[in-house]
C-alpha positions in Angstrom: 19.2 -7.6 -2.2 18.0 -4.2 -3.1 15.4 -5.6 -5.5 13.9 -7.9 -2.9 13.8 -5.1 -0.3 11.9 -2.9 -2.8 9.4 -5.7 -3.4 8.9 -6.2 0.3 8.4 -2.5 0.9 5.8 -2.4 -1.9 3.9 -5.3 -0.4 4.0 -3.8 3.0 2.6 -0.5 1.7 -0.4 -2.2 0.0 -2.8 -3.9 2.4 -4.2 -6.1 -0.3 -0.9 -7.4 -1.4 0.3 -7.8 2.2 -2.9 -9.9 2.9 -2.3 -12.0 -0.2 1.4 -12.6 0.7 0.4 -13.6 4.3 -2.4 -15.9 2.9 0.1 -17.6 0.5 2.6 -18.1 3.3 -0.1 -19.6 5.6 -1.4 -22.0 3.0 2.1 -23.1 2.1 2.8 -23.6 5.8 -0.3 -25.7 6.3 0.7 -27.9 3.3 4.2 -28.3 4.7 2.9 -29.2 8.1 0.5 -31.8 6.7 3.3 -33.3 4.6 5.5 -33.6 7.7 2.8 -35.2 9.8 2.2 -37.7 7.0 5.9 -38.6 6.7 6.1 -39.1 10.4 3.0 -41.3 10.4 1.1 -39.0 12.7 -1.6 -38.3 10.1 -4.0 -40.8 8.5 -2.0 -44.0 9.0 0.5 -45.0 11.6 3.8 -46.8 10.8 2.0 -50.2 10.8 -0.6 -48.9 8.3 -3.4 -48.6 10.8 -5.7 -45.5 11.0 -4.4 -42.8 13.3 -7.0 -42.0 15.9 -9.0 -38.9 14.7 -12.6 -37.7 14.4 -12.7 -39.2 10.9 -12.4 -42.7 12.5 -15.9 -42.2 13.9 -17.3 -41.2 10.4 -15.7 -44.1 8.6 -16.6 -46.6 11.4 -20.3 -45.4 11.5 -20.5 -45.8 7.7 -19.0 -49.3 7.9 -21.6 -50.2 10.5 -24.4 -48.8 8.3 -23.1 -50.8 5.3 -23.2 -54.0 7.4 -26.9 -53.3 8.3 -26.1 -52.3 11.9 -26.7 -48.6 11.6 -28.6 -48.4 14.9 -25.5 -49.8 16.7 -23.6 -46.6 15.9 -25.7 -44.8 18.5 -24.8 -47.3 21.2 -21.7 -45.8 22.9 -20.3 -49.2 23.9 -20.9 -50.9 20.5 -19.6 -47.9 18.6 -16.4 -47.7 20.7 -15.8 -51.4 20.1 -16.2 -50.9 16.3 -13.8 -47.9 16.4 -11.2 -50.1 18.1 -11.6 -52.6 15.3 -11.0 -49.8 12.8 -7.8 -48.5 14.4 -6.6 -52.0 15.3 -5.4 -51.4 18.9 -6.8 -50.5 22.3 -7.7 -47.0 23.2 -9.7 -45.2 25.9 -10.7 -42.4 23.6 -14.4 -42.7 22.9 -15.3 -40.7 19.7 -19.0 -41.5 19.8 -21.6 -40.8 17.2 -24.5 -38.4 17.7 -25.3 -37.2 14.2 -28.9 -37.3 12.8 -29.7 -40.4 10.6 -29.3 -38.4 7.4 -25.5 -38.2 7.9 -25.3 -41.9 7.7 -25.6 -41.6 3.9 -22.3 -39.6 3.8 -20.7 -41.9 6.3 -21.7 -45.0 4.3 -20.2 -43.5 1.1 -16.9 -42.7 2.9 -16.8 -46.3 4.3 -17.2 -47.7 0.8 -13.6 -46.6 0.1 -10.3 -47.7 1.7 -9.7 -45.7 4.8 -6.7 -43.6 3.6 -8.2 -42.8 0.3 -11.5 -41.9 2.0 -9.7 -39.6 4.4 -7.9 -37.7 1.7 -10.8 -37.4 -0.7 -13.1 -36.2 2.2 -10.6 -33.5 3.4 -9.5 -32.3 -0.1 -12.9 -32.5 -1.6 -14.8 -30.6 1.0 -12.1 -28.0 1.3 -12.2 -27.5 -2.5 -16.0 -27.2 -2.3 -15.7 -24.6 0.5 -13.0 -22.6 -1.3 -14.9 -22.5 -4.5 -18.1 -21.3 -2.8 -16.2 -18.6 -1.0 -14.7 -17.4 -4.3 -18.1 -17.5 -6.0 -19.5 -15.3 -3.2 -16.6 -12.8 -3.2 -16.5 -12.9 -7.0 -12.8 -13.1 -6.8 -10.8 -16.1 -7.8 -8.0 -15.2 -5.4 -10.5 -15.8 -2.6 -9.8 -19.5 -3.0 -6.4 -18.8 -1.5 -7.8 -16.9 1.5 -10.3 -19.7 2.1 -7.4 -22.2 2.2 -5.3 -19.9 4.5 -8.0 -19.5 7.1 -6.7 -20.5 10.6 -9.3 -23.2 11.1 -8.3 -25.1 7.9 -5.4 -27.0 9.4 -7.6 -28.3 12.2 -10.2 -29.4 9.8 -7.8 -31.3 7.6 -6.0 -33.0 10.5 -9.1 -34.2 12.2 -11.1 -35.1 9.0 -14.0 -33.2 10.4 -17.0 -31.8 8.6 -16.5 -28.0 9.0 -15.8 -27.4 5.3 -19.0 -29.2 4.3 -21.1 -27.3 6.9 -19.8 -24.0 5.7 -20.3 -24.9 2.1 -24.0 -25.9 2.6 -24.6 -22.6 4.5 -22.8 -20.6 1.7 -24.7 -22.2 -1.2 -28.0 -22.0 0.6 -27.5 -18.3 1.2 -26.4 -17.7 -2.4 -29.5 -19.4 -3.7 -32.0 -17.8 -1.3 -33.2 -14.9 -3.5 -33.3 -16.5 -6.9 -33.5 -20.3 -6.4 -35.7 -20.9 -3.3 -36.2 -24.6 -4.0 -32.4 -25.3 -4.2 -31.8 -23.1 -1.1 -34.3 -25.1 0.9 -32.9 -28.4 -0.2 -29.4 -27.4 0.8 -30.8 -26.3 4.2 -32.4 -29.7 4.4 -29.0 -31.3 4.0 -27.7 -29.0 6.7 -30.0 -30.8 9.1 -27.1 -33.2 9.7 -25.7 -30.4 11.9 -28.9 -29.2 13.6 -27.3 -26.7 16.0 -26.0 -24.7 13.0 -29.4 -24.4 11.4 -31.5 -23.0 14.2 -31.3 -19.4 13.1 -32.3 -20.0 9.5 -36.1 -20.4 10.2 -36.0 -17.1 12.1 -34.1 -15.3 9.4 -36.2 -16.6 6.5 -39.4 -15.7 8.3 -38.2 -12.2 9.2 -37.1 -11.6 5.6 -40.2 -13.0 4.1 -38.5 -15.9 2.3 -41.4 -18.3 2.9 -40.8 -20.5 -0.1 -37.3 -21.2 1.1 -38.7 -21.9 4.5 -41.2 -24.4 3.2 -38.7 -26.2 1.0 -36.2 -26.4 3.9 -38.8 -27.9 6.2 -40.0 -30.4 3.7 -36.6 -31.5 2.6 -35.4 -31.8 6.2 -38.3 -34.2 6.9 -37.8 -36.0 3.6 -34.1 -36.6 3.9 -34.2 -37.8 7.5 -37.4 -39.8 6.8 -35.5 -41.5 3.9 -32.6 -42.2 6.2 -34.9 -43.8 8.7 -36.4 -45.9 6.0 -33.0 -47.1 4.7 -31.2 -47.5 7.9 -34.1 -48.3 10.3 -36.4 -46.3 12.4 -34.2 -47.3 15.4 -31.6 -44.8 14.2 -33.9 -41.9 15.1 -34.5 -43.1 18.6 -30.8 -43.8 18.9 -29.9 -40.3 17.7 -32.1 -38.7 20.3 -30.6 -40.7 23.1 -27.0 -40.1 21.8 -27.7 -36.4 21.5 -28.8 -36.2 25.1 -25.8 -38.1 26.2 -23.4 -35.9 24.2 -25.0 -32.7 25.6 -24.6 -34.1 29.2 -21.0 -35.1 28.5 -19.8 -32.0 26.6 -21.8 -29.2 28.3 -22.3 -30.4 31.8 -19.4 -32.6 33.0 -16.6 -31.3 30.9 -16.2 -34.6 28.9 -14.6 -32.8 26.0 -12.7 -30.0 27.8 -13.9 -26.4 28.3 -10.9 -25.2 26.3 -12.4 -26.9 23.2 -15.8 -25.2 23.3 -15.3 -22.0 21.2 -18.4 -20.3 22.6 -19.0 -17.8 25.4 -20.1 -20.6 27.6 -16.9 -22.6 27.0 -14.8 -19.4 27.5 -16.4 -18.6 30.8 -16.2 -22.2 32.1 -12.5 -22.4 31.1 -12.0 -19.2 33.1 -13.6 -20.8 36.2 -17.0 -19.2 36.0 -19.7 -21.4 37.7 -22.0 -23.3 35.4 -25.2 -21.3 36.2 -23.6 -18.0 35.6 -22.0 -19.2 32.3 -25.4 -20.5 31.1 -27.1 -17.2 31.9 -24.4 -15.3 30.0 -24.5 -17.5 27.0 -28.3 -17.5 27.0 -28.3 -13.7 27.1 -25.9 -13.7 24.1 -28.1 -16.1 22.2 -31.2 -13.9 22.8 -29.3 -10.8 21.6 -28.2 -12.7 18.5 -31.7 -13.8 17.8 -33.0 -10.3 18.1 -30.2 -8.9 15.9 -30.8 -11.4 13.1 -34.5 -10.7 13.2 -33.9 -7.0 12.9 -31.2 -7.3 10.2 -33.3 -9.6 8.0 -36.4 -7.4 8.3 -34.4 -4.4 7.3 -33.7 -3.0 3.9 -30.0 -3.8 4.2 -28.3 -5.4 1.2 -28.8 -9.1 1.1 -25.0 -9.7 1.2 -24.9 -8.0 4.6 -27.9 -10.0 5.8 -26.1 -13.2 4.7 -22.9 -12.2 6.3 -24.7 -11.5 9.5 -26.4 -14.8 9.6 -23.2 -16.7 8.8 -21.4 -14.8 11.6 -24.2 -15.4 14.0 -24.4 -19.2 13.5 -21.5 -20.0 16.0 -23.1 -17.5 18.4 -26.4 -19.4 18.6 -25.0 -22.6 20.2 -22.7 -23.3 23.2 -21.4 -26.3 21.4 -19.0 -25.1 18.7 -15.4 -26.3 18.0 -12.5 -24.7 16.0 -13.3 -26.5 12.8 -16.9 -25.3 12.9 -15.7 -21.7 12.6 -15.1 -22.3 8.9 -18.5 -20.6 8.5 -16.8 -17.3 9.5 -15.0 -17.4 6.1 -18.4 -17.4 4.5 -19.4 -14.3 6.5 -16.2 -12.6 5.4 -16.8 -13.4 1.7 -20.3 -11.9 1.9 -19.0 -8.8 3.6 -16.4 -8.4 0.8 -19.2 -8.9 -1.8 -21.0 -6.0 -0.3 -17.9 -3.8 -0.6 -14.2 -4.1 -0.1 -12.7 -4.0 3.4 -11.4 -0.7 4.8 -8.3 -0.4 6.9 -10.2 -0.8 10.2 -11.9 -4.0 9.0 -8.6 -5.4 7.7 -7.1 -4.8 11.2 -10.0 -6.7 12.8 -9.7 -9.5 10.4 -6.0 -9.7 11.1 -6.8 -10.2 14.8 -8.7 -13.4 14.0 -5.5 -15.3 13.2 -3.9 -15.0 16.7 -7.2 -15.6 18.4 -7.4 -19.0 16.8 -3.7 -19.9 17.0 -3.7 -19.2 20.8 -6.0 -22.1 21.2 -3.1 -24.4 20.6 -0.9 -22.9 23.4 -3.4 -21.8 26.0 -6.1 -23.8 27.9 -8.7 -21.2 27.0 -11.0 -21.2 23.9 -9.8 -17.9 22.5 -11.2 -18.7 19.1 -14.6 -17.4 20.4 -13.0 -14.0 20.0 -12.8 -14.6 16.2 -16.6 -15.0 16.1 -16.9 -11.8 18.1 -14.6 -10.0 15.8 -16.5 -11.0 12.6 -19.8 -10.1 14.3 -18.4 -6.7 15.2 -17.8 -6.0 11.5 -21.3 -7.0 10.6 -22.8 -4.8 13.3 -20.6 -1.9 12.2 -21.8 -2.1 8.6 -25.4 -2.6 9.7 -25.3 0.6 11.7 -23.7 2.4 8.7 -26.6 1.2 6.6 -29.1 2.7 9.1 -30.2 -0.7 10.5 -31.4 -0.1 14.1 -33.4 -1.9 16.7 -37.2 -1.4 16.4 -38.8 1.1 18.7 -40.0 -0.2 22.0 -43.8 -0.2 22.7 -44.9 3.0 24.6 -45.6 1.0 27.8 -42.1 -0.3 27.9 -40.7 3.1 27.2 -42.6 4.6 30.1 -41.5 1.7 32.4 -37.8 2.0 31.4 -37.9 5.7 32.1 -38.9 5.1 35.7 -36.0 2.7 36.4 
């Protein structure tokens, strides 16, 4: 008893060891939870061997449609819903839909070429392994694999079969290659075009930082990949995507088709708190403008590249009103780049610790509190940027004179 007490006191006295112990406990807890869900047939397959309804059903079904030569039908809500019902083998009112660009049909088709259960497992484990390895490469610490697997959004990503791990991995690898491998960085950003709302800040950052070769390769590869997808799956997929995207925006951002509590953005938080649509849009637009200005200033500055990369990764969820819990995996990338610049101090460790309850509260409260996790990570970036002497550019003299009169 005395020995175990001594060990615990040593761990509590060392923030690094304490963080490692917590991460190990969380990862082990996730594993146990997933195992329990599998045994109770609430994950992957139900007791009759049919797919449990999850977001992955939409991926596998769309891929199945593409393999049958009916890729354009995936963008028809009625036809896609009917196909999803065939996949799960029973009636359901839940309409998962499909509003991804044509390029993602390549990945969906690959997933559908495998049996459903095997595909689900390989997708979740494979993309998580890719994400964890890129985080470790950024942080230059093998133990970072454990922290990546213990992040609070990991469980949601594995349970839903969503693509947050892949998105974060593409962003991480693209940023890692920006300085020395511009062609590869651009190609990776071209692949990221499957999640267009998460790539809108990259052209601005690359232009502000003078990374024009990456910019050119990214633009060319985006056109090439999606053009190839249209050639393979039919030009009708592009038109279908545009219509499906408009429908999804109307459903998720205007009429609460998804639920405001699931939108982990300032817009979602305000709507969940009862703020009218117009006011929420204005507030979110103001935040996006501030984010755009901050990224332009940071990437034009002489700050270390690791800090610039952390800032961009943290800003990605800020630049769109449509972001869900599993999308916040990119914040782990931001944290890894911050660690690469230098180790965390006590204040930063406290802020990082606050992220866990912010995300976990999502499951017990009808409010998208995970937005606060994005705000917390962004706060760390701003704090370090100010410490590096990064400041907003001087206003033009005319604006200075005008502001002094207000």
